[in-house]
MARZALO-953525 format. One record per atom (N, C-alpha, C): x, y, z. Coordinates in steps of 0.2 Angstrom, whole numbers, plus 5000, padded with zeros to 4 digits. Each point is the difference from the previous one (the first is absolute). Layout:
N
XYZ ...
END
This chain:
505
500449945000 499650065000 500450065000 499850064997 500350065001 499550055003 500250025007 499650045004 500250074998 499550044998 500150074999 500050045006 499549995004 499950045006 499649975005 500150025006 499649975006 499750065004 499350005001 499750065002 499549995006 500050045005 499450005005 499650064998 499449994998 499650054998 499350005002 499650055000 499350015002 499649974994 499349995002 499649974995 499950054994 500250075001 499950054995 500650004996 500549965001 500650004996 500650055003 499950035006 500550045003 500649965003 500650014997 500549965002 500350035007 500049955005 500350025007 500749995000 500249944998 500749974999 500149974994 500550024996 500149964993 500750004999 500249944998 500749984998 500049974993 500450044996 500149984993 500749965000 500049944996 500549965000 500450004993 499750044995 500350004993 500050084999 500450024995 500050074998 499350024997 499850055003 499350034997 499950075003 499750044996 499950075001 499550015005 500050055004 499550015005 499350014997 499950034994 499450014997 499749934998 500549964998 499749934997 499749965006 500450005006 499749965006 499450035003 500050075000 499450035002 499449994995 500149994994 499549994995 499749925001 500549965001 499849935002 499549995006 500250045005 499750005007 499350034999 500050054996 499350044999 499549954996 500349964996 499549964996 499849945003 500349985006 499849945003 499350005003 499750055003 499350005003 499550004994 500250024994 499550014995 499949934997 500549955001 500049944997 499649955004 499950015006 499749965004 499250004999 499749955001 499249994999 499749975006 499450035002 499749975006 499749934999 499849975006 499749945000 500449944999 500650014999 500549944999 500650005004 500249955003 500650005004 500649994995 500450054999 500550004995 500749995004 500549974997 500650005002 500550034996 499850014993 500550034996 499550034994 500350054996 499750034995 500550024995 499949994993 500550014995 499850064996 500550034997 500050054994 500449974995 500150054995 500449974994 500750005001 500250035006 500850005001 500149975007 499650015005 500249985006 499549955004 500149975005 499649975004 500050025007 499450025003 499950025007 499849945004 500449985005 499849955005 499950035007 499549995003 499850045006 499749955005 500050035006 499649965006 499850065004 499350005002 499750055005 500449995007 500150065003 500250005007 499650055004 499449985002 499550045003 499850054995 500250075001 499850054995 500550024995 500649965000 500550014996 500149944995 500550014996 500249944995 500749995000 500249945000 500749984999 500049994992 500450044996 500049994993 500749994997 500049954996 500649994996 499950014993 500450044996 500050014993 500549964997 499849954995 500549964997 499950004992 500549974997 499949994993 499549954998 499750004994 499549954999 500349934999 500750004998 500349944999 500249965007 499950035005 500249975006 499549945002 500349955004 499649955002 499550025006 499349994998 499550025005 500149965006 500249945001 500049965006 500650035004 500550024997 500650035004 499850075002 499650044996 499750065002 499650005006 499549955001 499649995005 500449985007 500549964999 500449985005 500450065003 500350044996 500350065002 499550055003 499450004998 499550055003 499949985007 499949935001 499849985007 500650025005 500650004997 500650025005 500050075001 499850044995 500050075001 499450025005 499449964999 499450015004 500249995008 500449955001 500249985007 500550055003 500450034995 500550055003 499750065003 499550034996 499750065002 499750005007 499649955002 499749995007 500649995005 500649974998 500549995004 500350075003 500050054996 500350075003 499450055001 499449994998 499550045001 499549975005 499950025006 499649985005 499250014998 499950054996 499350014998 500150024992 499649974996 500050014993 499650064998 500350065002 499750074998 500650044997 499750054996 500550044997 500550035004 499850025006 500550045005 500649955002 499849945001 500449955003 500549984994 499749994994 500549984994 500550064999 499850065000 500450054999 500650015006 499849985006 500550005005 500549955000 499849944997 500449944999 500350004993 500050054996 500250004993 500749974999 500550035004 500749984999 500149925001 499749985006 500049935001 499749954994 499450034998 499749964994 500550004994 500350064999 500450004994 500649965000 500349995006 500649965002 499749934999 499549985002 499749935000 499949984992 499750054996 499949994993 500649984997 500550045001 500749994997 500349935002 499849975005 500249945002 499749944996 499450024998 499649954996 500150004993 500150064997 500150004993 500750044999 500449984995 500650034998 500050014992 500050064998 500150014992 499449974997 499449995003 499449984997 499949925001 500549975003 499949935001 499949985007 499649955001 499949985007 500649965003 500150025006 500649975004 499749945004 500449955001 499849945003 500050015008 499550035003 500050025007 499349995002 499949995007 499449995003 499950065005 499450005003 499950065005 500550015005 500249945003 500550005006 500650034998 500249984994 500750034997 499950074999 499550024997 499950074999 500050045006 499749985005 500050035007 500750015002 500449945000 500750005002 500450044997 499950004993 500550054996 499950075001 499350025001 499950075001 500250025007 500049965005 500250025007 500749985001 500449984995 500749975002 500450065002 500449995005 500550055003 500550024994 500250065000 500550024996 500750015003 500549974998 500750015003 500250074999 499950034994 500250074999 499650055004 499449985001 499650055005 500350005007 500249945002 500249995007 500750045000 500449994995 500650045000 499950085000 499550024996 499850075000 499850025007 499549965003 499850025007 500650015005 500449954999 500650005005 500450064999 500150024993 500450064999 499750065002 499350004999 499650065002 500050015008 500049955003 500050005008 500750035002 500549974997 500750035001 500150074999 499750024994 500050074999 499650055005 499549975002 499650045005 500350005006 500449955002 500350005007 500650054999 500450004994 500550054999 499850075000 499450014997 499750075000 499850025007 499749955004 499950025007 500650025004 500549964999 500750015004 500250074998 500050014993 500350074998 499550065003 499449995001 499650055003 500150015007 500249945004 500250015007 500750045000 500449984996 500750035000 499950084998 499650014996 499850074998 499750045006 499549965003 499750045006 500550015005 500549965001 500550015005 500450064998 500250004994 500450064998 499650075001 499450004998 499650065001 500050015007 499949955005 500050025007 500650035002 500649974998 500650035002 500150074997 499850014994 500050074997 499650055004 499449985003 499650045004 500350025006 500349945003 500450015007 500550054999 500449994995 500650054999 499850074999 499450014996 499850064998 499750045007 499749955004 499750035006 500650025005 500549975000 500650025004 500350064997 500150014994 500350064997 499650065001 499349995000 499550055001 499950025007 500249965005 499850015007 500550055003 499950015007 500550045003 500749975000 500550034999 500749985000 500249965007 500349944999 500249975006 500750015002 500250025006 500750025002 500149985007 500750015002 500249985006 499949935002 500149954996 499949935002 500749985002 499949965005 500749975003 499949935001 500649975000 500149935002 499749985007 499649955000 499749985006 500049935001 499649975005 500049935000 499449974997 499650044996 499449974997 500149964995 499549964998 500049944995 500050044993 500549994996 500050034993 500150074999 500350045005 500150074999 500550014995 500050064996 500550024995 500350065002 500750004999 500450065003 499950064995 499650055003 500050074996 500050055006 500650005003 500050045007 500350064999 499950055005 500450065001 500350005006 500750025000 500449995006 499750055006 499650054998 499850045005 499449985004 499749944998 499449985003 500049935001 499949975006 500049935001 499349985003 499550044999 499449985002 499749954995 499949945002 499749954995 499350014998 499849984994 499450014998 499649935001 499450015003 499649935001 499949974994 500049935001 500049954994 499349984999 499849994993 499449974998 500249934998 499649955002 500249934999 499549974996 500249964995 499649964996 499749945004 499449994998 499649955004 499749954995 499749955002 499649964996 499350034999 499649984995 499450044998 499650025006 499850074999 499750035006 499449975003 500050005006 499449965004 499550065002 499549975002 499450055002 500250055006 500549975004 500250045006 500650064998 500150004994 500650054998 499750075001 500450055002 499850075001 499850034994 499650055001 499750044994 500550054997 500550025003 500550044998 500749985001 500450024996 500749985001 500350035006 500449955004 500350025006 500749985000 500450035004 500749985000 500149955005 500649975000 500249945004 500750015002 500250005007 500650015002 500349935002 500649984998 500349935001 500450015006 499849985006 500450005006 500250075001 500650025002 500250065001 500350044994 500149964995 500250044994 499649984994 500050044994 499649984995 500350034993 499749984995 500350034993 499450004995 500150044995 499550004995 500149944995 499449974999 500049944995 499650014994 500050064998 499650024994 500249954994 500750004999 500349964995 499849925001 499949985006 499849935001 499349994998 499650055001 499349994998 499950014993 500450044997 500050004992 500249944997 500549975003 500349934997 499449955001 499750005006 499549955001 499450014995 499850064999 499550014995 500149994993 500750014998 500249984994 500049934998 500049965005 499949934999 499349975000 499650055001 499349985000 499649985006 500450015006 499749985007 499650065002 499549985004 499550055003 500450045006 499950065000 500450045006 499450045003 500050005007 499550035003 500350035006 499750065003 500350035006 499949965006 500550015005 500049965006 499950055006 499749985005 499950055005 500650005004 500150055004 500650015004 499949965006 500549975003 500049955006 499750045006 500250075000 499750045005 499350005001 499750004994 499250005000 499849925000 500149975006 499949935000 499249984999 499650055000 499349984999 499949994993 500450034995 499949994993 500449944997 500549985004 500449944997 499649945000 500249954995 499649945000 500249955006 499549985004 500249965006 500349934998 500549985003 500349934998 499549955002 500149944997 499549945002 500249985007 499649965003 500149985007 500649965001 500249954995 500549965000 500650034996 500050064998 500550034996 500650025004 500649984999 500650025004 500350074997 500550025004 500350074998 500349994993 500249944998 500350004993 499549954997 499750024994 499449964997 500250004993 499949944997 500149994993 499449974997 499950034994 499349984996 500249984993 499949934998 500049984994 499350004996 500050034995 499350004996 500249984993 499549964997 500149984993 499350004997 500050024994 499450014996 500149964993 499549974998 500149964994 499450014995 500250014994 499550014994 500249954995 499549954999 500049954996 499449994996 500149984993 499549984996 500249944996 499649955001 500249934997 499449984995 500249964995 499549974995 499749945003 499549984996 499649945003 500449945000 500650004996 500449944999 500650005005 500050055004 500550015005 500650044998 500050034994 500550044998 500050075003 500650035002 500050065003 500050064995 499650045000 499950064995 500450065003 499950015007 500350055003 500249985007 500650025003 500249985006 500450065003 499850035005 500450065003 500050005007 500549985004 500150005007 500450065002 499750045005 500450065003 500049995007 500550015003 500150005008 500450065003 499850015006 500350065004 500249985007 500650015002 500250005007 500050065003 499650025005 500050065004 500349995007 500350055003 500350005006 499750065004 499849985006 499750055005 500350005007 500350055002 500450015006 499650045005 499949985006 499650045005 500450025006 500649985000 500550025006 500650034997 500250065002 500650034998 500749965000 500049965005 500649965001 500149954995 499549984996 500149964995 500050034993 500250065000 500050044993 500549974996 500649985002 500649984996 500049925000 499749974996 499949935000 500249974993 500049945000 500149964993 499549945000 499749994994 499649954999 500349954996 500049935002 500349954997 499549964996 500050004993 499549974996 500449944996 499649945001 500249944996 499649994994 500350004994 499749994994 500249934997 499549955001 500149934998 499649994993 499850064997 499649994994 500449994994 499949954996 500449994994 499750034994 499450035000 499750034994 500350064999 499950034994 500350064998 499650065003 500150015007 499750065003 500450064999 499750054999 500350074999 500050035007 500650015003 500050035007 500350074999 499750045004 500250075000 500050035007 500550035003 500050035006 499950074999 499950045006 499950075000 500650034998 500050064997 500750034998 500450025006 499750015006 500450015006 500349945004 499849944997 500249945003 500749984997 500449975004 500649974997 499949944996 500150024993 499849944995 500549955000 500750025001 500549955000 499949955006 499950025006 499949965006 499449954998 499450034997 499549954999 500149954995 500450024995 500249964994 500449945002 500550025005 500549955002 499849965006 499750035005 499849965006 499350005002 499650034996 499350015001 499850045006 500450055001 499950055006 499750064998 499450035003 499750064998 500250055006 500450054998 500250055004 500250064996 500050065004 500150064996 500750014998 500150044994 500750014998 500450035005 499750055004 500450045005 499749975007 500449955002 499749975006 499950045006 500350065001 499950045005 499350045000 499749994995 499350035000 499549955001 499550025004 499449955002 499550004995 499649955000 499449994996 499550055003 499550024996 499450045003 499749965006 499750045004 499549975005 499350014999 499649955002 499350004999 499750014993 500449974995 499850004993 500149934997 499649984996 500149944995 500550024995 500649985000 500550024995 500149944995 499950014994 500249954995 500749994999 500349945001 500749994999 500249954995 499649964998 500149954995 499449994996 500049994994 499449984996 500349954994 499549964998 500249944995 499449994996 500249984994 499549994994 500249944996 499549964998 500149944996 499450004995 500250004993 499650004995 500249944995 499549964999 500249944996 499449974997 500149954995 499449974997 500149925002 500449985004 500149935002 499449985005 499649954997 499449985004 500249965006 500649985001 500249975006 500150045006 500050074999 500150045005 499350035003 499549984998 499350025003 500049975007 499750045004 499949975007 499549945001 499550014996 499449955000 499750004993 499949934997 499749994994 499349985001 499550034995 499349995001 499849984993 499749944999 499849974994 499349995000 499650044995 499350005000 499949964993 499549955001 499949954994 499249994999 499750054996 499349994999 499949954994 499549965001 499849954995 499350014998 499950024994 499350024998 499649934999 499450015002 499649945000 499350024997 499549965002 499350024997 499750065003 500150064997 499850065003 500350035005 500649975003 500350035005 500849985000 500350015006 500749995000 500249965007 500449955000 500349975006 500650035000 500250035006 500650045001 500449975006 500649984998 500549975005 500650065001 500150025006 500550045002 500549975005 500650014999 500549975005 500550065001 500350005006 500650045001 500549965003 500750024999 500549975003 500650055002 500250005005 500650045003 500649984996 500350054996 500649994996 500750015004 499950055005 500650025004 499949975007 500449955002 499949965006 500150055006 500450055000 500250045006 499550045002 499550014995 499450055002 499549975004 499650045004 499449995003 499550054999 499549994996 499550044998 499449995004 499750065003 499450005004 499550044997 499349985002 499450034998 500050014992 500149944997 500150004993 499350004997 499850044995 499450014997 500149994992 499649964997 500049994993 499350024998 500050054996 499350034997 499949974993 499549974999 499849974994 499450034997 500050044994 499450034998 499549954998 499450025000 499449954998 499750044994 499649964996 499650034994 499550055003 499950044995 499450055002 499349974999 499650035004 499349975000 499949955006 499549964999 499849965006 500349934998 500649995002 500349944999 500049965007 499949934999 500049965006 500749975001 500250015006 500749975002 499949955005 500349944999 500049945005 500749985001 500350015006 500749985002 500049935002 500449964998 500149935001 500549985005 500650045000 500649985004 500450065001 500350015006 500450065001 500449995007 500550045000 500450015006 499950075003 500050015006 499950065003 499350025000 499850054997 499350025000 499850044994 499450014998 499850044994 499450045001 499950064997 499450045000 499950034993 499450014999 499850034994 499850075001 500450054997 499950075001 499850034993 499450024999 499850024993 500249964995 500450024995 500249964994 500749985001 500149975006 500749975001 499949955006 500449954999 500149945005 500650015004 500050025006 500650015004 500249945004 500649974998 500349945003 500550025005 499949995007 500450025005 500449945003 500750015000 500449945003 500450045006 499949975006 500350045006 500850004999 500349954999 500749995000 500349964994 500550024996 500349964995 500850005002 500249945002 500750005001 500349934998 500649985002 500449944998 499649945001 499750005006 499649945002 499350004997 499750064998 499350004997 500150044994 500349974995 500250044994 499650004994 499549955000 499550004994 499349995003 499550014995 499349995001 499650014994 499449985000 499650004994 499350025002 499650034995 499350025000 499749984994 499449965000 499649984995 499350035000 499850034995 499350025000 499750004993 499350014999 499750004994 499650065000 500050034994 499650064999 499649994993 499350025001 499649994994 499550065000 500050044994 500449994994 500750035000 500449984996 500750035000 500449984995 500550044998 500649984995 500650015004 500649974997 500650005004 500350075001 499950054995 500250075001 499750035006 499549985002 499650035006 500450015006 500549955001 500449995006 500650035001 500250054995 500650045000 499950074999 500450045003 500649985003 499949995008 500449955002 500049995008 500550045003 499850025006 500550055004 500149965007 500750015002 500249975006 500350055005 499849995006 500350055005 500249965006 500450035004 500249975007 500450045004 500249985006 500450045004 500649955002 500650025002 500549965002 500550035004 500349975005 500650025004 500649974998 500049984993 500649974997 500150044994 500650014997 500250034994 500249954995 499850024994 500249964994 500850004999 500350065000 500750015000 500349975006 500549965000 500449975006 500550055003 499750065002 500450055004 499850005007 500449995005 499950005007 500550055003 499850035006 500450035004 500349955006 500650005000 500349955005 500250035007 500250065000 500150045006 500150074999 500050045005 500150075000 500550025005 500550044999 500650015004 500150075000 500450035006 500250065000 500650014995 500050064997 500550024995 500750015003 500050025007 500650025003 500449945002 499749955004 500349955003 499849934998 499449994995 499849944998 499649965005 499850035006 499649975005 499349994997 499749945002 499349994997 499550055003 499550014996 499450045002 499449964999 499550005005 499449975000 499550044995 499749964996 499650034994 499349964999 499550034997 499449964998 499950014993 499649964997 499950014993 499349974998 499750024995 499449974997 500150004992 499749954998 500149984993 499350004996 499950024994 499450004997 500149994993 499649964997 500049984992 499349994998 499850044995 499350004997 500050024993 499549984996 500050014993 499650074999 500350044996 499650064997 499549984995 500349954996 499549974995 500349934999 499549955000 500249934998 499449974996 500150004994 499449984995 500249944996 499549964999 500149944995 499550024994 500250024994 499650024995 499949954994 
END
C-alpha cells in the first residue's frame, strides 16, 4: 500500500491532526479533505469510499473520524488493518475523543503516526511497540539536561560570587564615605589592625563577629571592651563579611541584661560544631547536588581563659575544604591541628560566638550521603503499591526525629498502610513517616502502603529532615589548653547536624 495521509477530522471534514507521508502541496491535501464529507452517503455503514485518483478509508470515533487517504492501487485488506491500528492509537493518547483533547495531544499523535508509517509504507509494529517507541528515553536529551543543570549551577555560583563582590564594594564605599578613623593602637583584642598614633594610646572598643543574629541581640550597635584593653576590629569584620558570613552587633559585657545568657550546662569555654547539608538525589540513588557546610564557633565567658588553644582532630579522608579565620594561626592548624591566634598574647573576645574554623564538602559521590531513601511505586489497577525503605550509609552518625514526607495525589485518594517502622500520620496531601532514631544498630526500615487512585509521579519529590548530635565530617575537638603553659582547660561543647534541603526527586 501507499499511504498518502493520516488524518483525525470532524464529520464536516475539518482536519484536527493530519500527517502527510508523500510529497504533496497544502492545497492538494486540503482539497482531498474537503471532498471527503461530500462523498459519504447516509443510511449505510461505510468503511471506505473511492474517487478516480484516491481511496478514503475511515472509521468513526464518536463525533470524529480516523481517516486514511491511499492510492487506489493499494491493498484494501492492508488498508483496513492499518486503519484499525491508527484507530487504537488515538484513544491511547486522548482520554476523551473531542476536538480539544485531540488538539492538546497533537504532537504525541503525530509521533505515533510516524512510527506506524514511513515514506508511505506501513511499518511492522503493534500498539505496544508504538507506545514504547514514542515514550523511549533519549540519551541525547539526558546529556542535554545534565549539561543544562551544570550550567545553571555555574550561573548560580557566579551570581553568589558577584553578590559577594557587590557587598564588599558597598562596605568599602561606606567606610570611605564615613567619618575618618584615627588614633587606633595595638591592643590585646582579637583581630586588631595597627593604624595607631603615638600620641594616643586609648584603645577603641571592638565590634565582634557573631553567628547569625538571635532574637536577643540589641537593637543598636554597642561597643565591647575586651578585659582591660581593647582594639578596633573593623578590618576583621570586613574580612568576615567578605567571606559571606553574617555579622551582627554584640552587646557590651557591662550591659549584662542584653547579653545572651549561657546554657545551664555551658562552661566558661564552650565549643559549638554546626553542620548543614543540602542534597538532591534522583530516584535511582544518583546524587544531583551535594553541599555540606560546617562551622566551629568558640565562646569564652571568663577572662582568664581568653588566651587558649583548641586542639582539633581531623580523621576525615574525604576532600574537605578547611578554612580557618584570618586571625588564626594557619600553619599551627595545618601542621598539628591547633586553633590559636597568630599573636598569642592577645585574647579571644568574651561573651561572643566567634567563628574560628569552617569546612565545606561538595561532591556527586552517592556513597557520601548520610542516609539513602528508596521509593518504589508499582502501578496497579487504578492505584499504586508503594514500597519505601531507608538505610543509614554513614555508620558513625546517629539521626534523631527523622521525618520522611511523601506527597500524595490530589483529590480524595484512599491510603492504606500495610507495614511500617516508627509511626506515620497523614497531613493534608502528604504522608509523614516518623522514625525516632536511626543509628548503627537500627540502620534500616521500610514502609508499605497503597493509594487509590494514583500514578508513580504522585509520590515525588520526597523530603527528609532530622536532628543529630553527630557530624557528617569526622572533625572532633580533643582538648583545650592554655596558650601560655599548655595546661588543660575544662570545656563544654554541643554538636548539631541537620539538612537545609534533602530531596529525592
